[in-house]
N, C-alpha and C positions, 0 to 999 in steps of 0.2 A: 885674056885669061886671068891676069892678075886681079882684075876688077871683080870677076866672078868668085875667085878664091876669097877675096876680102869679104864679099857678101856672105859666102858660105861660112867662113870663120866667125863672122859677126853673129850669124843666125845660130850656129852651134853653141856659141858662148851664151847667147840669150836663153837658149833652150836649157842649157845646163844650169844656169842661175834659177830659171823658173822651176826646174825639176827639184833643185835643192830646196827651194822655198816650199814646194808642194809636199815634200817628204821630210817632215821635221824629225829630229832625233828622238830616241825613246825617252830621254830626259825631258825634252820639251813636252811630249805627250803626258808624261806622269805629272808634270807640274802646271800645265796650262789647259788641261782638258776641260771642256764644258759640254753639258748635255741637258737639253730642255725636255727630253722625252724619257726621263727616268721612271721606272716602275718601282716604288719603294717596297721592301719586304713586308709581308703581311703583319709582322709584329708591330709595325708603325701604326696599324689600324687598331691595335689594342687600346681600349679606353680604360681609364682608371677605374671606372665603376665595375668593369668586368673582373678586376682583381680584388674588389672590395669584399667579395664573398669567399675569398681564399681563406681557409681555416687558419693558416699560419699568420697571415697578416691581421686577421680579426682578433686572435687570441694571444699572440706572442709579440705584437708590435703596436705602436701608436704613432700617429702622425707627428712629424717634427713641427714645432711651433714656429720656428723662424725660417721656414722654407719659402722665402720671398723671392720676387723677381730680381734679377741681377743682369748686368750688361753682358752681352755676348762678346766674343773676342774679335780680333782682326786676323786677316789671312796670314800676316807675318807672324803673329803670335801662335796661331795654329801650327804653322810649319815648324817654328822653332821648338814648340813643346812636343810635337810628334817626333822630331829628330832626337829628343832626349829620352824617349821611352826605352826602358831596358828590355828590348824584344829581339827575337831572332828573325821574325818575319818582317820584311821591308814594308814600311808604312809611310809612303810619300804623301805630300799635300798637293791637292789641286782643287779647283772650284767645286767639283762634284763631291769630294770629301768634305769640303767646307759647308756645302749645302746640307749634308746629313748631320754634321756637328751642330749646326744652328737649329735644325729641326728638333734635336734632342734638347738643346739649351733653351729654346723658346717655347715651342708648343707641347713638348713632351716632358716637361720638368717633373711633374708629379709621377709620371710613369717611371722615370729614371730613379726617383726616390724609392718607389716600391720595389723596383728591380734590384736596387742596392740591398734592401732588406732581405729579399728572397735569395740573393746571392750569398748572404750571410749564412744561410742554411745549406743551399745546394753547392756553393762554390768549393768548399773543401772536398766534396765528392768529385767534382770536375777535375780539380787539381790532382787528387790522388790517382785517378785513372789515367790522366795525361802523363803523369810522371812514370807510371808503370810501363807505358808504351814508348817513353823517351821522346815525346813530341813537344813542340813549343807550348809553354803555359799560357800564352796570350790567346790560345784557342778556347780558353775557358769562357770567353765572351761571345763565342758563336751562338749559344742559346739566347743571348740578348736579342740578336736580329732574327733568330729562327722562331722563337716562341714567346719572347718577353719573359723568359724563365718561368713558364707555366707548364707543368707536366701534363696537364689535360688539354693543351692547345691542339686543335685539329684544323688543318688548312683546307682551303677550297678543293685542293687536289686530293685530299685524303691523307696527307702526311700528318704524323701524330707524335706527341710527346715533346720533351725539352729540346731534343735534337732533330725533331721533325723528319723521322724516317718514313718512307713509303713502305707498305707491307711487304712487297716482294724483296726489297733491299734488306729489310730487317730479317726476314725469314732466311734469306741467303747468307746472312751473317750468323745464323743460328739462334735468333730470338724467337720466342714462342708467341704466336698470335692466333688466338681462337676465341670462342664465344665468351669464355670466362676469364682468360688471362691475355693481356696485351703488354708484353715486356718493352714495347716502345715507350710506355708510360713509366716504366720502372727507372727511377733516377740513376741507380747504381748500374744496372745492366745496360741501359741505353748509353750511358757515359762511357762505359768500358768498350762497347762496340763502336761508338762514334770515334774514339781515339784510335782503335784498330783500323777503321775504314779510312780515316784521314791519313794514317801512316801508309796504307796501301796506295792511296791516290798520290801521295808525295813520291813514292817509289816509282810511279809511272812517269810523272812529269819532271821531277827534280826541282820543282819550284812551288813554294807554298801558295802564292797567289793563284796559280793555275789549279792546284789541288783544292783550294777553297772554292774556286769557281765551279770545278767539277762536282764538289759536294752539293752545290746548289742546283745545277742543271743537268748533271750526269756527265760521265766521261765522253759519251757519244757526241754531245753538243760541243764540248771543248775540242775534241778531235776534228770535228767538222770546221770549227772556226780556225783552227791551226792550218788545215789544208787550204781553206779559202784565203787566208792571209798570205800563205806561200813564203818562200825564202827561208825555211827552217827556223821560223820565229818561235821562241820559247818563253814568252813573257806575256802576262795578262794584259798589260797596257798596250802592247803591240797589236793584239788581236781584239781589242776592246770593241771596235765597231762591227765585228762579225759575230759577237755573242748575243744571246737573247736579251731583251730589254731588262728583265728583272735581274739577270746575272751581271749586267753592266753596273748596276747599283749595289750589287751584293758585296763585293770586295771593298768599295768605298764606305759602305755602311758598317762593315766589320772594323775598318780603321777608325771610323767615327765612334763606334761602341767602345773600343779600347781607350780612345781619347777621353770620352765623357765619364766612363767608369773609373778612370784614373784621376782626372782633374776636376771632378764634380764640385769639390769644396771651393775651388777658385771662382766658380760661377754661382755660388750661393745655393747649391742644391745639396741639402742635407739628407742622409738616408732616413727612411721611416725608422723610428727608434725601436730597437729590439728590447722589450720589457723583460722577457724571461728567456734564458738560453735553453734551447731544446736539445737535450742529450738523449741519444737513442741507442738501441742495441738490437740485434736480430736473434730470432729463435727459429728452429726448424719445425714445420708443421707436417705431420704425417697422416692426418685425418681430414675428411671433408668437413669443413666448418663454415658457419655463417658469421659475419662480423657481429651480428646481434648476440650470438652466443658468447663471444669473447667480451663484448661491451658490457653485458649484463652481469657477468660473473666477476670480472676484475674491475668493474666500475670505471670505464673510460668512454668518452663520447664516440659514437660510431663515426662521426665526421672526422675525428682525429685519426682514427684507424685508416679511413679513406685517404686523408691527406698524406699520411706516411706510406701508404701502400696503394698508389693510384693504378698499379698494374692489374688489380683484381676488379674487373669491370662490373660485376654484378654482386659485389659484397660477399662472394663465395670463394673460399680457398679449397681447390680440389686436391687436397693432400693425399687422397686415396689413389690418385692417378700417379703422382710421384711427389717426393717431398718439396716443399716451397719454403723460402725464407719469408718471415713476417717481421716487419720493423715495428717496434713499440718504444715508448719512452722507457728509459733505462729502469726506472723504479717499478714499472709495470711488468717487466720481463720476469722478475722473481714471482710476482703474483700469478702470472700465467703458468709458470712451471709447477707451482704447488697446487694449482687448480685445474690441471689438464683433464682429469676425469670429470670434474664438475662441468667444465666447458663442453666436453664431448657429449655429456648426457643432458645438458640444458635444452629444454624444448625439443628433445630428439624426435618426437612424433611429428612436429611441424616441419623440421628441416631435412628429415631423412628422405631418400629417394626410394621409389618402388623398384625392387630388383626382379620381381615376378608379377605378372598380371594375367589373370584368367580372362580370356575374351568373353564378352557378354555379361560380365558380373559388375555390379555397382561399385563405385569407388569407395574405399574404406580408409579410415585414418591409418597412416603408416607408422605403427608402433613397432611392428616386427615384420620383416619381409614376407614371412610365411603366412601372415594373417590374411593377405590378399588371396593366396591360393586356397585357403580354407574358409573363405568368407561365405561362400554360398553352397547349398546342397546341389549335387549334380542333378540335372533334369533327366529323370528316368522315363522309360516308355509308359504309355497310357495304362498299361496293365497294373501298375502299382496301385494298390487299394488305399494306402494311407501314407501320409507324409508325417515324419516325426517332428514333434515340436522341440525346438532347440533352446537349451539354456546358454547363457553367455560363455564364450570361449575363455580358456585360461592357457597360460604359457608354462610349460614344464621344462626345467633344466635337467639335462643328463650329463654325466661325465663319461667321455669316451677315452680309453687308453689306447694309444696308437700301437698297432701290432706290427711285426716285422713285414716290410715290403708294402705297407699301406701308404697311399698318397692322399693328399687333401681331396682330390677328385673322387677317389674311392669312398672316402668317409662321407662326403657330401651326398654322393649318389645313394649310399646305404640308408641315410636318414631322410633322403628326399628334400634336401635343402641346398642352397647355392653355396659355392666355395667362397664367394665374397662375404656372405653372412658369417660363415665359420671364421674367416679371418678377422672380421669386425668384432665378433663376440670374444675372441681370444687375443685381440690386439696383436695379430701377426702381421709384421711388415712385409714378409715374403710368403710365398705360397708353399714353403717347405716345412715338413714335419718329420720327426724322427721317432724311432721305436721308444716307447715308454712315455712319450708326451701325453699329458692329460688335457683334453679339449672339452670345453663347455659346448654342448649342443642344445639348442632351444627348439622345442616342437610345440605347435599349437594343438591344444586338446579341446575337443568338443564333447560335451556330455549330452547324451540324447535320451529322451524318455519315449520309448516306442508306444504308438497308439494301440496296435493290435500285434502282440508279440508273444512268442513262445518262450521268451527268456524267463528265467526264474525270477520271481518277485523278491523284493528286498535287495536287489543288486542293481547298481547303475553301471551301464557300459561306458567306459572311458575310451574314446576313439582318438588316436593320434593320427591326424591327417597330414599327408605329405604328397609329393608328386606321384609316388607309386601306389597311393591309396592303401598303405599298410595300416592295419588296426591292431591295437593291443588292448586286451580286457584286463581289468583289475577291480577289486572291490572299492567302493567309495570310502569305506573306513580306512583302508590302507592309504588311499590317496590323501585323505585328510590328515592322517598321521604324518605323512611326509611333509605336508605343508606346515604343520604346527611345529614339527621338530627341526626342520631345516633352517638354520640361521641365515639371515641376509648377509651377503658378502659383496664386496667390490674387488675388482682386480687392479693392482698397482704395479707399475714397472719400476724396478729399482734403478736409481740414478747414481751418478758419481757422488761420493761423500755420504751416502745413505747407510744407516745401520738400523737394526730392529727397534732400538729404543727411540731413535728420531722418528721413524715411520709411525710407531705406536703413538707417540706424543702428538704428531701432526694430525692423526685421524681419530684422536680421542679414545684410543683403546689401549690394550696392554701387550707387552711382549709375549706373555703366556698365551693370550688369546690368539695372537697371530701364529704362534708355533702350533697351537692346537688346530687352527683352521687349515694349516698347510701340512699337517701330519709330521711335524718336526718334533724331535725329542727335546726335552727341556734344556739340555746342555748345548743344543745346536743353535748358533747365532750367525753362522756364516751365510752370507748372501752375495750374489754376483750382479754386476751392472747389466741391465737388460733383462734380468730374471723377473718373471711374472709371479706375484704372490697374492694370495687372497687376504683381504682385510675385513674382519668381522665388524658388524655394526657396533656402535658404542653401547647400545642397549644390551646386546647379547654378551658383550665382554663384561659389562657391569654385573649382569646376573650371574655370570660364571665366577666373578670375583667375590660376590656375596656368598655364593655357595661354598667356595673354598675357605672363605674367612669363617663361615659358620662351622665348617668341619673342624677347622683349627681350634675354635673355641670349645667345641664338644670334647675334642681329644685332650685339651689342656685341663678341662674340668675333671675328666676321668683320671688323669694323672694326679690331680690334687686329692681326689678321693682315695 
């Protein structure tokens, strides 16, 4: 029996030793892990020439002259320098991490140089949003491995933007994704939501390496790996072998990105030089505008607007849907604010959308939404003996004073126009009006000369066409009088710091002319922010000034006599 016990004891001891050797500690895994089946993040496939067309790199930077090859480091050096990083997230060294560091230092040197220049612009945005959420600032280098800091990057799986959000995840976080706007590409909005999402993941796992892994492959895959690993393990390196191949390399690549972006100078990688510092500001857009309208009025390249606002996919800002923020160079923001009306009206016919279409009618240029409704004669029964020959249409403006209890819908229905058009004509942000408001209503007028008619000769019928086919008759002489006597005006919204003198000087008119156009008494100069006032054209104000000056001269002559 004693012999058998000895054999059993010896066997158990050998098994225990073998088991101990087969199950290395977590420290051994972190520091000695090797993997020949890594799938690098897609950002490693980014070629330098793909970034060469980036507007920021082309116009605000230039290649560093001394960006020459340099030696790579040693494993001991990498481990030592990683341990000195002032970071909250644990960043151990192992051969997998070393493999990624050397990929950056050898084959991707120029890419690193370009990413350092891009980080000069986008980095402050990352840091600001990470600070707001109270998460580690080393997460600012996640976009390095996600997108190579390219806001227009799109992965094979459809992830998009600097932080590579999938559409369902982005929409679940409240980001807007539609045909015209994709906020995954918006540097500010996507960074804000990435910080929030990473914070949520950390609250689930209590470990930043697991949170980063879940950011890459989703919480479902991380939870599955944790279950398969068993034993209540809560560390990325412990469940490493149970994770998808790409995620296995994701955390090591993140560690390598922090290393290279911090110690690049040590290895002779100089950032692509920033020639001009780009200082930007944001303005709120409440109208539907095309980038070309903004570019042509304030003299800025369309490509620069695209670079600063990559979230607008088709160069269109749908501000009539809800207000959007537009990023512009700081010096161009003032130009935009003083040119809002000019921007809105620039090539309006080309960029306006049709709000009403009559089926079966040919397409007409969209200058006014009602022109389409009035474009063609209705096709009457075969009994009609003659078809009237039609002169060119004209647009007549009317002023409607809102009565008690009237809504925008009632007014639109009365004139046979759409509520959207009434809002656009009067720069109404909301669809609410109150008693006493003066609204501009535009109707399309068609002048017809009847072929066989019992109408009195010498009179031309003016027919205002709308959805209800209402007609109004007036003499041509009266219509022409209105046209000649009515001065041309534009509508201006009063902004903070405005007064009548400033507004008059800006629009090349006089205070008196503005007071007259708005029915204000001479002593009235008070205006409020958001108030809509009519601005007479410079020519009309000049003519009124001449008249008043000539009257003064006559009266002074009389007094002399």
